[in-house]
N, C-alpha and C positions, 0 to 999 in steps of 0.2 A: 749162633747171635751172641752169646755171652763173649765170647774171644773176639769177636767184632767189637762189641761196645768196650770190652776193656782196653783193646789196642787204641780205640779212638780216645779214651781217657789217659792212656800213657802219652799220647802225642800231645794232649792239651796241656798236660803236666809240665812235659819238655819245653813247649812254647812258653811255658811261664816261670821257668827255672827252677821247678820243684823237681830236682833230680832224683833225691832220695825217694821221695814219694811214687815217683814214675817207676824207678827200679823196684820197688817193692810190689807193684803190681805185675812185675815178671814172674813172680813167685805163682800168682793166679793163673796166668796165661799158661803156666809150665803145667801145673795140674790139671788144666784142661788138655792139653796137649797129651799128657801121660794117660789121662782117663780114656780119652778116644782112641788112642793107641792100642790100649790094652783090652778095650772091650772088642775092637775089631781084629785083633790078633788071632783069635780062635772063640768057637763057640759065642759069636757075636749076639744071637738073637737070646741065647741063655742070659748072658752076661749084661744085656740092656734090660732084661725083664727083672735081674737082681740089683742093678743100679737103681731102676727106678721105684722098685718096692721097698727098698732099703729107707726110703723117707721116711716110711711110717716108724721105723725104729728110731730116726733122728727126731720125728715128731714127739715120740714118747719120751726120749732123753730130755727133750727141750721142756717139755711139759712137767716132767717129774723135778726137774732142776728148778723151774719156776715154783713150783708147788712147795717146795720146801724152804725157798727164800722168805725173807721176814721182814725185807725192807720195802718201801713203798712202790718202788718200780716193779718188783715181782709180783705183788698184789695187783697193781694196775693191769700187768700183762696177762696175769690168769684171768681176770675179770674180762678182759678185752677178748680172749680166747675163747670163754665159754659163753659170752653174751653176744658182744658187738659182732665178732667175726662168725659166732653160729657154728664153733667148732665142737664136735661131739668128742670129749675126752675119753668116754669109755670105748668108742669106737676106734680110737687112736691107740688104746691099750690093748684091745683084741686083735687088730690087724699087726700091730707091732709084735705081739706074742705069736701069731700065725708065722711072720715071715722070719722070726729067728729060729722057730721049729722047721720051717721049709728048708731053710739054707743053713741050719746048724750054725748060725753065726752067733749064739749066745750074747756075750759081751763086746763082741768085735768092734773095733774103734772105726773101720772102714767098710763100705759096702763089700768089698773084693776079699776082706778078712787079710790084706795085704797092706802093707805101709806104702808110701809114695816112692820110697827109695827100692823097695822090692819090685814094684810094678815097673819102674823106670829100668830097672835091671834085666826084667824079663823083656821088655820091649826094645833095648839096645840103645837106653840114652842115659846111662848111668854117668858118663862123664858131663852131660848138660846137668844133670843133678848135682854133682860136685862143685860145679862153677855156678850158674845161675841161681840155682835153688838155695844153694848153702848160702851165699852172700846175700839173697834176698830175705833169707830166713833171720840172718843177724841183723838186718834193718829193721824188719817188722817187728822182733821180739827186743829192741831197743837194746842190744848187746852194745858194748863199748865202741865196737868198730863203727856204728852208727853216730856217736858222740863226737868222734873225731873230726867230723865235717862240720859241727855245730859250733864248736869252741876252738879258738886259735890263740897262740900267743904272739902278739905283734909288739916290738919293742920294748918288752918287759910288761906289756900291759895285757889283759885278757879281753879278747875280742869276741863277741857274739855274732854268730853269722846268722844273721835274720834276712838277709837279700838274697836274690836268685842266685843259683848255682850251677854249673855247667859240668861237674865232676863226673856224674854217671849218667849225662845225657848219651853219650855213644853208645854205652852198653846197654841202656834203655831202649834206644832206637834199633839196635842191631838184634839184641834178645826178643825185642816184641815182635820183630819181623820173622825171626826164626821160629818163634813158636807158632804164631798166627800162620806161617806159609805150611809149617809141618800139618796143623790142625785141616787146613783146607786140602793140603795133599791127600791126607787120610779120606776125607770126606768124597773127593772127586773120584779117588780109586774103588770105593765102596758102593757110589752111587752113579759112577759113570756121567759126572756132570759136562765132562768135555773140557774142562780146565787145564789140561796138561801141558798144551803149549804157552799159554799165558803164564802159568805158574813158573814154568822153565825160563821164560824171557824174564820175569820179575826176578827170580833167582840169579840170573847173569847179571842184571843190573845192578842188585845189591852187591855182587862179587866185584864188579868194576868200581863202585863208589868206595867199598872198603879198601880196594887196593889203592885207590888215589889218596885216600886219607893218609894210609900207611906211607 
């Protein structure tokens, strides 16, 4: 569901010329792809359970961070969590502790105890990590690479690019298709959804369109 919604968001951003924002969402789609592929690679039932239960650890980290905050937003978030949302902070602490003990994940930053790169390598998608994910990371973290498309020199004057751009449109469309297609292909293989022929036809059409553009 998330991959479907994110893909739609990319299409809307592309239509409006928000090319960098569209491409940044490719990173989200890629992480969904890697997570799906890694879970279903082996021991799927165990990995699904670990993925879901790690949510308690993430909740505890979030609550702990907010509790330490002295700013107004942190105080409002903590009050909202404990009162308005009916969240039991002690329950979160206890269940987080149980999960870390059960899976020996201690202070692991991810549910799998592996980085996105490590998981991508395990499922054979290292090359996509080095292209789609790496570039998307530069844009998300506002590295100098992202600034290049917002500021230009034009006849000795500085031009600020605030209008629609199509520089990353092709990459966004192709990248979103690749990631979304792989996610659905994985689900089709696991749950026998009967989508193999339709997915193969889409893949064929995508290849034809790409060849026409080249």
